[in-house]
ZAMAR-681261 format. One record per residue: residue number from 0; residue in three letters; x, y, z of N, C-alpha, C in turn. Coordinates in pm, whole numbers, always signed. Layout:
<recs>
   seq   type      nc1      nc2      nc3     cac1     cac2     cac3      cc1      cc2      cc3
   NUM    ALA        X        Y        Z        X        Y        Z        X        Y        Z
...
</recs>
This chain:
<recs>
   seq   type      nc1      nc2      nc3     cac1     cac2     cac3      cc1      cc2      cc3
     0    UNK    +3992    -3158   +11750    +3884    -3067   +11845    +3762    -3025   +11727
     1    UNK    +3672    -3054   +11771    +3528    -3042   +11639    +3542    -2883   +11597
     2    UNK    +3479    -2858   +11476    +3503    -2733   +11432    +3417    -2617   +11523
     3    UNK    +3303    -2704   +11580    +3215    -2568   +11683    +3271    -2557   +11811
     4    UNK    +3351    -2635   +11860    +3449    -2615   +12005    +3551    -2528   +11967
     5    UNK    +3623    -2523   +11849    +3718    -2435   +11813    +3660    -2300   +11798
     6    UNK    +3544    -2295   +11704    +3483    -2175   +11712    +3425    -2133   +11825
     7    UNK    +3357    -2193   +11958    +3362    -2143   +12049    +3490    -2060   +12115
     8    UNK    +3560    -2168   +12127    +3688    -2099   +12217    +3732    -1954   +12122
     9    UNK    +3747    -1965   +12013    +3769    -1827   +11938    +3707    -1713   +12000
    10    UNK    +3559    -1745   +11985    +3479    -1641   +12069    +3517    -1615   +12218
    11    UNK    +3566    -1737   +12285    +3591    -1671   +12442    +3739    -1614   +12426
    12    UNK    +3773    -1612   +12355    +3937    -1562   +12354    +3912    -1412   +12329
    13    UNK    +3821    -1384   +12226    +3800    -1240   +12192    +3708    -1175   +12298
    14    UNK    +3631    -1246   +12386    +3600    -1151   +12482    +3695    -1110   +12597
    15    UNK    +3816    -1207   +12618    +3907    -1220   +12685    +3982    -1065   +12646
    16    UNK    +4016    -1082   +12494    +4081     -960   +12473    +3988     -829   +12475
    17    UNK    +3903     -847   +12484    +3777     -724   +12514    +3811     -691   +12658
    18    UNK    +3828     -773   +12747    +3865     -733   +12868    +3984     -658   +12894
    19    UNK    +4109     -738   +12852    +4235     -679   +12818    +4271     -529   +12795
    20    UNK    +4161     -503   +12707    +4189     -390   +12612    +4134     -259   +12764
    21    UNK    +3995     -314   +12804    +3913     -224   +12886    +4015     -164   +12999
    22    UNK    +4086     -299   +13018    +4242     -295   +13100    +4306     -162   +13101
    23    UNK    +4349     -193   +12969    +4425      -93   +12903    +4395      +54   +12944
    24    UNK    +4280      +43   +12888    +4173     +155   +12917    +4211     +233   +12992
    25    UNK    +4181     +138   +13146    +4162     +196   +13249    +4279     +273   +13295
    26    UNK    +4383     +185   +13274    +4530     +260   +13318    +4545     +385   +13295
    27    UNK    +4518     +416   +13119    +4544     +544   +13086    +4471     +650   +13128
    28    UNK    +4326     +585   +13182    +4238     +693   +13221    +4274     +736   +13396
    29    UNK    +4336     +602   +13434    +4371     +688   +13591    +4457     +799   +13600
    30    UNK    +4552     +808   +13521    +4615     +930   +13522    +4565    +1037   +13571
    31    UNK    +4447    +1115   +13474    +4404    +1223   +13478    +4274    +1230   +13524
    32    UNK    +4204    +1142   +13630    +4111    +1153   +13685    +4096    +1114   +13854
    33    UNK    +3987    +1142   +13927    +4008    +1142   +14085    +3951     +985   +14099
    34    UNK    +3987     +962   +14261    +3946     +810   +14267    +3802     +805   +14219
    35    UNK    +3695     +865   +14276    +3594     +823   +14231    +3561     +799   +14074
    36    UNK    +3618     +934   +13990    +3587     +858   +13881    +3653     +755   +13814
    37    UNK    +3756     +733   +13891    +3834     +607   +13860    +3768     +504   +13841
    38    UNK    +3663     +485   +14005    +3630     +371   +14027    +3477     +381   +13902
    39    UNK    +3418     +502   +13862    +3312     +495   +13759    +3363     +424   +13645
    40    UNK    +3481     +469   +13617    +3528     +442   +13470    +3541     +298   +13496
    41    UNK    +3602     +241   +13584    +3623     +118   +13613    +3527      +10   +13609
    42    UNK    +3404      +54   +13658    +3266      -10   +13663    +3215      +20   +13522
    43    UNK    +3215     +122   +13463    +3181      +97   +13317    +3251      +42   +13257
    44    UNK    +3407      +47   +13227    +3448      -84   +13130    +3466     -234   +13209
    45    UNK    +3425     -242   +13340    +3433     -381   +13342    +3274     -443   +13292
    46    UNK    +3172     -332   +13320    +2999     -372   +13233    +3039     -395   +13128
    47    UNK    +3090     -290   +13035    +3083     -336   +12880    +3182     -486   +12878
    48    UNK    +3304     -511   +12936    +3347     -591   +12920    +3263     -728   +12936
    49    UNK    +3197     -728   +13087    +3113     -836   +13102    +2977     -858   +12997
    50    UNK    +2961     -770   +12964    +2831     -741   +12864    +2900     -805   +12702
    51    UNK    +3029     -770   +12679    +3073     -848   +12565    +3076     -999   +12549
    52    UNK    +3132    -1015   +12699    +3168    -1165   +12726    +3007    -1259   +12712
    53    UNK    +2911    -1169   +12789    +2817    -1239   +12790    +2761    -1273   +12621
    54    UNK    +2770    -1199   +12589    +2701    -1163   +12433    +2782    -1294   +12360
    55    UNK    +2903    -1287   +12347    +2991    -1354   +12279    +2950    -1511   +12349
    56    UNK    +2947    -1513   +12473    +2877    -1679   +12504    +2780    -1703   +12437
    57    UNK    +2674    -1630   +12427    +2561    -1688   +12390    +2538    -1701   +12260
    58    UNK    +2634    -1583   +12201    +2636    -1633   +12025    +2709    -1760   +12052
    59    UNK    +2840    -1770   +12123    +2891    -1896   +12088    +2812    -2060   +12098
    60    UNK    +2732    -2019   +12218    +2626    -2151   +12260    +2512    -2165   +12124
    61    UNK    +2447    -2059   +12059    +2354    -2076   +11968    +2456    -2137   +11827
    62    UNK    +2538    -2091   +11815    +2631    -2121   +11692    +2643    -2275   +11707
    63    UNK    +2669    -2351   +11892    +2706    -2488   +11897    +2611    -2571   +11877
    64    UNK    +2487    -2501   +11909    +2362    -2538   +11882    +2335    -2607   +11749
    65    UNK    +2339    -2509   +11671    +2348    -2486   +11531    +2395    -2587   +11460
    66    UNK    +2544    -2606   +11473    +2653    -2716   +11465    +2590    -2827   +11462
    67    UNK    +2569    -2854   +11600    +2518    -2984   +11649    +2389    -3021   +11585
    68    UNK    +2293    -2933   +11555    +2197    -2991   +11502    +2201    -3020   +11318
    69    UNK    +2312    -2953   +11291    +2362    -2991   +11157    +2402    -3107   +11144
    70    UNK    +2523    -3129   +11263    +2566    -3279   +11281    +2435    -3394   +11263
    71    UNK    +2371    -3387   +11359    +2249    -3457   +11351    +2161    -3479   +11227
    72    UNK    +2164    -3360   +11159    +2092    -3354   +11031    +2209    -3477   +10952
    73    UNK    +2321    -3402   +10933    +2412    -3525   +10832    +2403    -3634   +10886
    74    UNK    +2420    -3678   +11009    +2413    -3837   +11079    +2275    -3917   +11012
    75    UNK    +2180    -3824   +11013    +2043    -3875   +10980    +2075    -3928   +10836
    76    UNK    +2104    -3809   +10735    +2120    -3847   +10609    +2206    -3940   +10558
    77    UNK    +2362    -3946   +10619    +2426    -4059   +10578    +2363    -4226   +10626
    78    UNK    +2257    -4223   +10760    +2195    -4319   +10781    +2122    -4382   +10668
    79    UNK    +2047    -4249   +10608    +1939    -4264   +10511    +2022    -4328   +10391
    80    UNK    +2145    -4278   +10330    +2195    -4311   +10245    +2234    -4443   +10239
    81    UNK    +2294    -4483   +10389    +2343    -4644   +10394    +2212    -4744   +10385
    82    UNK    +2077    -4691   +10426    +2012    -4792   +10442    +1946    -4808   +10267
    83    UNK    +1961    -4740   +10214    +1900    -4725   +10069    +2027    -4795    +9986
    84    UNK    +2147    -4769    +9987    +2239    -4856    +9950    +2241    -4976    +9951
    85    UNK    +2205    -5034   +10124    +2212    -5143   +10134    +2102    -5246   +10053
    86    UNK    +1973    -5175   +10065    +1853    -5228    +9968    +1873    -5212    +9867
    87    UNK    +1937    -5142    +9784    +1947    -5144    +9660    +2076    -5275    +9632
    88    UNK    +2151    -5306    +9717    +2229    -5413    +9697    +2166    -5563    +9702
    89    UNK    +2082    -5512    +9806    +1994    -5671    +9837    +1956    -5653    +9725
    90    UNK    +1868    -5596    +9649    +1780    -5582    +9508    +1856    -5658    +9409
    91    UNK    +1983    -5589    +9411    +2072    -5658    +9285    +2074    -5770    +9277
    92    UNK    +2115    -5820    +9437    +2165    -5977    +9471    +2064    -6059    +9407
    93    UNK    +1957    -6039    +9461    +1827    -6122    +9475    +1783    -6122    +9277
    94    UNK    +1798    -6000    +9235    +1772    -6019    +9100    +1889    -6081    +9036
    95    UNK    +2014    -6075    +9049    +2105    -6159    +8993    +2112    -6323    +9035
    96    UNK    +2083    -6371    +9132    +2031    -6500    +9152    +1904    -6541    +9124
    97    UNK    +1823    -6442    +9051    +1692    -6518    +8976    +1726    -6519    +8855
    98    UNK    +1788    -6455    +8763    +1864    -6445    +8679    +1923    -6585    +8647
    99    UNK    +2012    -6627    +8756    +2120    -6731    +8755    +2027    -6850    +8745
   100    UNK    +1907    -6834    +8811    +1828    -6965    +8866    +1787    -7002    +8691
   101    UNK    +1735    -6872    +8651    +1661    -6880    +8490    +1773    -6918    +8386
   102    UNK    +1900    -6900    +8381    +1993    -6938    +8320    +1987    -7073    +8298
   103    UNK    +2003    -7115    +8441    +2028    -7248    +8492    +1936    -7314    +8419
   104    UNK    +1795    -7314    +8450    +1683    -7367    +8397    +1686    -7380    +8246
   105    UNK    +1725    -7278    +8194    +1710    -7273    +8017    +1835    -7341    +7984
   106    UNK    +1939    -7354    +8060    +2045    -7448    +8029    +2003    -7616    +8000
   107    UNK    +1934    -7630    +8138    +1875    -7754    +8131    +1781    -7804    +8071
   108    UNK    +1680    -7728    +8004    +1615    -7719    +7892    +1658    -7782    +7743
   109    UNK    +1781    -7698    +7726    +1856    -7706    +7627    +1931    -7846    +7608
   110    UNK    +2013    -7860    +7733    +2062    -7989    +7728    +1969    -8092    +7709
   111    UNK    +1858    -8114    +7756    +1763    -8213    +7763    +1726    -8232    +7593
   112    UNK    +1709    -8152    +7544    +1673    -8133    +7403    +1784    -8203    +7309
   113    UNK    +1910    -8141    +7341    +2029    -8192    +7302    +2036    -8338    +7303
   114    UNK    +1999    -8370    +7419    +2046    -8516    +7441    +1960    -8619    +7371
   115    UNK    +1798    -8573    +7380    +1686    -8625    +7332    +1718    -8626    +7140
   116    UNK    +1803    -8501    +7058    +1776    -8505    +6958    +1921    -8624    +6913
   117    UNK    +2013    -8599    +6983    +2174    -8703    +6942    +2117    -8860    +6991
   118    UNK    +2034    -8891    +7071    +1938    -9036    +7110    +1867    -9084    +6934
   119    UNK    +1782    -8952    +6916    +1698    -9019    +6833    +1758    -9016    +6699
   120    UNK    +1861    -8941    +6676    +2005    -8954    +6531    +2028    -9090    +6563
   121    UNK    +2063    -9102    +6669    +2171    -9254    +6700    +2072    -9384    +6684
   122    UNK    +1950    -9353    +6743    +1863    -9515    +6730    +1826    -9515    +6556
   123    UNK    +1813    -9394    +6538    +1769    -9416    +6353    +1878    -9479    +6264
   124    UNK    +1993    -9461    +6321    +2101    -9528    +6228    +2121    -9665    +6294
   125    UNK    +2084    -9679    +6403    +2075    -9818    +6433    +1959    -9899    +6379
   126    UNK    +1882    -9846    +6399    +1765    -9915    +6350    +1783    -9967    +6175
   127    UNK    +1860    -9862    +6107    +1857    -9886    +5974    +1944    -9999    +5955
   128    UNK    +2064    -9998    +6002    +2141   -10122    +6018    +2095   -10223    +6100
   129    UNK    +1995   -10237    +6185    +1929   -10358    +6198    +1849   -10411    +6134
   130    UNK    +1778   -10361    +6044    +1714   -10421    +5914    +1770   -10485    +5842
   131    UNK    +1865   -10408    +5819    +1980   -10472    +5702    +2027   -10621    +5774
   132    UNK    +2039   -10633    +5918    +2104   -10741    +5968    +1963   -10823    +5968
   133    UNK    +1821   -10793    +5998    +1737   -10907    +6024    +1739   -10958    +5863
   134    UNK    +1780   -10903    +5771    +1758   -10940    +5595    +1855   -11071    +5585
   135    UNK    +1986   -10990    +5659    +2087   -11111    +5649    +2076   -11246    +5717
   136    UNK    +2040   -11194    +5843    +2013   -11352    +5940    +1884   -11417    +5936
   137    UNK    +1771   -11386    +5797    +1700   -11436    +5747    +1720   -11549    +5640
   138    UNK    +1829   -11533    +5616    +1862   -11629    +5519    +2014   -11723    +5578
   139    UNK    +2008   -11703    +5704    +2144   -11760    +5751    +2140   -11916    +5707
   140    UNK    +2002   -12004    +5684    +1986   -12162    +5666    +2056   -12170    +5532
   141    UNK    +2093   -12058    +5424    +2149   -12079    +5302    +2313   -12101    +5291
   142    UNK    +2372   -12031    +5445    +2503   -12033    +5418    +2528   -12164    +5383
   143    UNK    +2644   -12168    +5350    +2729   -12298    +5318    +2827   -12325    +5402
   144    UNK    +2846   -12472    +5445    +2904   -12497    +5517    +3016   -12475    +5563
   145    UNK    +3115   -12457    +5440    +3267   -12410    +5442    +3258   -12229    +5481
   146    UNK    +3117   -12230    +5452    +3108   -12022    +5509    +3074   -12000    +5647
   147    UNK    +3023   -12131    +5707    +2937   -12111    +5809    +2985   -12048    +5974
   148    UNK    +3174   -12119    +5941    +3241   -12076    +6068    +3257   -11912    +6055
   149    UNK    +3283   -11868    +5934    +3301   -11729    +5904    +3187   -11665    +5959
   150    UNK    +3077   -11692    +5912    +2953   -11635    +5932    +2918   -11621    +6088
   151    UNK    +2935   -11716    +6161    +2921   -11749    +6296    +2973   -11658    +6372
   152    UNK    +3120   -11609    +6354    +3212   -11532    +6409    +3142   -11382    +6375
   153    UNK    +3126   -11350    +6245    +3066   -11207    +6250    +2961   -11201    +6315
   154    UNK    +2841   -11313    +6313    +2751   -11272    +6409    +2772   -11254    +6544
   155    UNK    +2866   -11334    +6617    +2911   -11318    +6726    +2964   -11196    +6742
   156    UNK    +3050   -11099    +6643    +3086   -10978    +6676    +2984   -10869    +6658
   157    UNK    +2880   -10896    +6617    +2777   -10832    +6577    +2693   -10803    +6694
   158    UNK    +2682   -10925    +6786    +2617   -10936    +6937    +2724   -10840    +7026
   159    UNK    +2813   -10869    +7028    +2905   -10797    +7141    +2898   -10630    +7101
   160    UNK    +2894   -10622    +6942    +2857   -10464    +6923    +2736   -10413    +6928
   161    UNK    +2635   -10481    +6980    +2491   -10457    +7024    +2495   -10386    +7142
   162    UNK    +2572   -10462    +7245    +2546   -10439    +7364    +2662   -10271    +7376
   163    UNK    +2765   -10317    +7301    +2834   -10156    +7311    +2778   -10049    +7230
   164    UNK    +2679   -10055    +7144    +2600    -9959    +7089    +2489    -9888    +7188
   165    UNK    +2433   -10016    +7215    +2297    -9962    +7346    +2362    -9892    +7453
   166    UNK    +2465    -9920    +7505    +2559    -9850    +7589    +2598    -9708    +7535
   167    UNK    +2617    -9691    +7417    +2667    -9570    +7359    +2524    -9484    +7363
   168    UNK    +2447    -9525    +7323    +2303    -9424    +7313    +2265    -9394    +7463
   169    UNK    +2281    -9505    +7550    +2231    -9459    +7724    +2345    -9369    +7751
   170    UNK    +2472    -9340    +7693    +2564    -9231    +7750    +2513    -9115    +7730
   171    UNK    +2416    -9109    +7655    +2372    -8952    +7623    +2273    -8907    +7720
   172    UNK    +2226    -8965    +7843    +2128    -8955    +7933    +2240    -8860    +8013
   173    UNK    +2374    -8869    +8024    +2451    -8859    +8129    +2523    -8745    +8043
   174    UNK    +2538    -8741    +7925    +2621    -8627    +7854    +2604    -8468    +7898
   175    UNK    +2684    -8394    +7896    +2708    -8253    +7917    +2749    -8195    +7777
   176    UNK    +2698    -8055    +7783    +2751    -7990    +7663    +2924    -8002    +7627
   177    UNK    +2986    -8019    +7715    +3134    -8074    +7694    +3166    -8208    +7635
   178    UNK    +3063    -8296    +7702    +3103    -8428    +7650    +3029    -8482    +7545
   179    UNK    +2923    -8390    +7472    +2854    -8462    +7332    +2928    -8512    +7255
   180    UNK    +3041    -8430    +7232    +3163    -8486    +7107    +3183    -8597    +7146
   181    UNK    +3255    -8653    +7249    +3321    -8738    +7267    +3221    -8864    +7277
   182    UNK    +3123    -8857    +7339    +3002    -8920    +7332    +2959    -8993    +7180
   183    UNK    +2934    -8885    +7090    +2926    -8895    +6987    +3068    -8993    +6901
   184    UNK    +3142    -8950    +6906    +3288    -9026    +6863    +3264    -9153    +6885
   185    UNK    +3236    -9193    +6999    +3257    -9344    +7062    +3112    -9412    +6978
   186    UNK    +3021    -9362    +6983    +2886    -9405    +6907    +2938    -9435    +6731
   187    UNK    +2999    -9354    +6700    +3009    -9296    +6548    +3105    -9427    +6530
   188    UNK    +3233    -9453    +6608    +3294    -9565    +6595    +3237    -9716    +6607
   189    UNK    +3132    -9731    +6687    +3088    -9900    +6705    +2983    -9885    +6574
   190    UNK    +2922    -9800    +6576    +2856    -9787    +6432    +2916    -9842    +6319
   191    UNK    +3015    -9786    +6289    +3112    -9820    +6170    +3149    -9958    +6208
   192    UNK    +3165   -10001    +6306    +3221   -10164    +6329    +3131   -10246    +6295
   193    UNK    +2985   -10193    +6346    +2845   -10287    +6355    +2818   -10312    +6174
   194    UNK    +2837   -10215    +6128    +2794   -10204    +5989    +2914   -10282    +5933
   195    UNK    +3053   -10267    +5961    +3131   -10370    +5850    +3099   -10519    +5908
   196    UNK    +3074   -10516    +6031    +3055   -10653    +6080    +2918   -10750    +6009
   197    UNK    +2806   -10655    +5981    +2681   -10678    +5910    +2737   -10736    +5762
   198    UNK    +2817   -10660    +5702    +2843   -10673    +5562    +2914   -10774    +5535
   199    UNK    +3018   -10808    +5649    +3066   -10934    +5675    +2986   -11069    +5673
   200    UNK    +2891   -11063    +5749    +2786   -11170    +5777    +2741   -11181    +5627
   201    UNK    +2662   -11049    +5567    +2614   -11066    +5463    +2714   -11139    +5344
   202    UNK    +2835   -11123    +5344    +2902   -11156    +5177    +2879   -11296    +5211
   203    UNK    +2871   -11389    +5332    +2861   -11536    +5371    +2721   -11608    +5339
   204    UNK    +2659   -11494    +5272    +2548   -11536    +5264    +2508   -11514    +5091
   205    UNK    +2429   -11677    +5061    +2391   -11661    +4905    +2322   -11553    +4884
   206    UNK    +2344   -11503    +4734    +2218   -11411    +4705    +2091   -11445    +4662
</recs>
């Protein structure tokens, strides 16, 4: 039961009690008065009881109306609070999504810079070794016949390693922050083999 309904029922109960008291008073008064007086007292008591009941009912209606108005106000306040909470949540989500997008853009930029840096470093090392190889191959005509087979084998290995190294450098274009280490390790191994193969070929060329 709603609070205002309980309050109204209480007021009505009080009014009923007033009527009961009036009836009791009437019983006591009847013993000492004549019939006309009894009727007058009865009418007076009834009028007083009716007045009190009417007053109680009017008060109850006013209180009920006030409570209903208060409830409507609370409902409006609750709806306003809920609307504001939803608006705040939507704004927070929007900002969070914007922050995520900004972070993703910055991560992409950092990844692109890292790829370029790793590729530049790898190309520089590769070009240095290629200059040394060019110096060796420029003297290939001087390789003695007995060393020619070993020299040709070294050159064949060098050509195969060039393909591997080119592939390793290109792998940086797909590298992620987690895979840079693995990509660089593979390149380092192939460059080390490349350097060793150039050294073998150079050893077959007369000084």
